[in-house]
C-alpha positions as CSV (number, residue, x, y, z in Angstrom):
1,M,0.0,0.0,0.0
2,A,1.3,3.4,-0.9
3,L,0.6,6.7,0.9
4,T,0.5,9.8,-1.1
5,A,0.6,13.3,0.4
6,Q,1.5,16.8,-0.4
7,V,4.6,18.0,1.3
8,P,6.7,21.2,0.8
9,I,9.4,20.8,-1.8
10,L,12.2,21.6,0.6
11,L,11.0,18.7,3.0
12,A,10.7,16.3,0.0
13,E,14.2,17.2,-1.1
14,K,15.6,16.7,2.4
15,V,13.9,13.2,2.5
16,D,15.4,12.3,-0.9
17,Q,18.9,13.5,0.3
18,E,18.6,11.4,3.5
19,Q,17.6,8.3,1.5
20,E,20.4,8.8,-0.9
21,R,22.9,9.3,1.9
22,S,21.6,6.2,3.6
23,R,22.0,4.2,0.3
24,L,25.5,5.4,-0.1
25,T,26.4,4.6,3.4
26,R,25.1,1.0,3.0
27,E,27.0,0.6,-0.2
28,A,30.2,1.8,1.4
29,L,29.8,-0.5,4.5
30,A,29.3,-3.4,2.0
31,E,32.5,-2.4,0.2
32,V,34.4,-2.4,3.6
33,D,33.0,-5.7,4.5
34,A,34.2,-7.1,1.1
35,G,37.7,-5.8,1.8
36,Q,37.4,-3.1,-1.0
37,V,39.4,-0.4,0.8
38,I,42.2,2.0,0.1
39,D,45.3,2.0,2.4
40,H,45.3,5.0,4.6
41,Q,49.0,5.6,4.1
42,A,48.4,5.6,0.2
43,V,45.7,8.2,0.6
44,Q,47.9,10.3,2.8
45,A,50.8,10.2,0.4
46,W,48.5,11.1,-2.5
47,A,46.9,14.0,-0.5
48,D,50.4,15.3,0.5
49,S,51.5,15.2,-3.1
50,L,48.7,17.3,-4.4
51,S,50.6,20.6,-3.5
52,T,53.7,19.4,-5.2
53,A,54.8,20.0,-8.8
54,E,54.2,16.3,-9.7
55,P,51.2,15.0,-7.7
56,L,50.8,11.2,-7.5
57,P,47.9,9.5,-9.3
58,P,44.9,8.8,-7.0
59,P,45.3,5.5,-5.1
60,I,43.1,2.6,-6.1
61,R,41.1,0.1,-4.1
62,R,42.7,-3.3,-3.6
């Protein structure tokens, strides 16, 4: 059964954003559970290199 109601646009957008944020969080947690992560030291080295003349390429998931 579906419930239909009129709600202010800003409230509807906020609900949509919350649902999207929740979906992205669930996807990210599933990736972590599957071991699809990027090493912290690799991220730190990449971030530190961004202000240099030759930045490193972005690290990839293993």
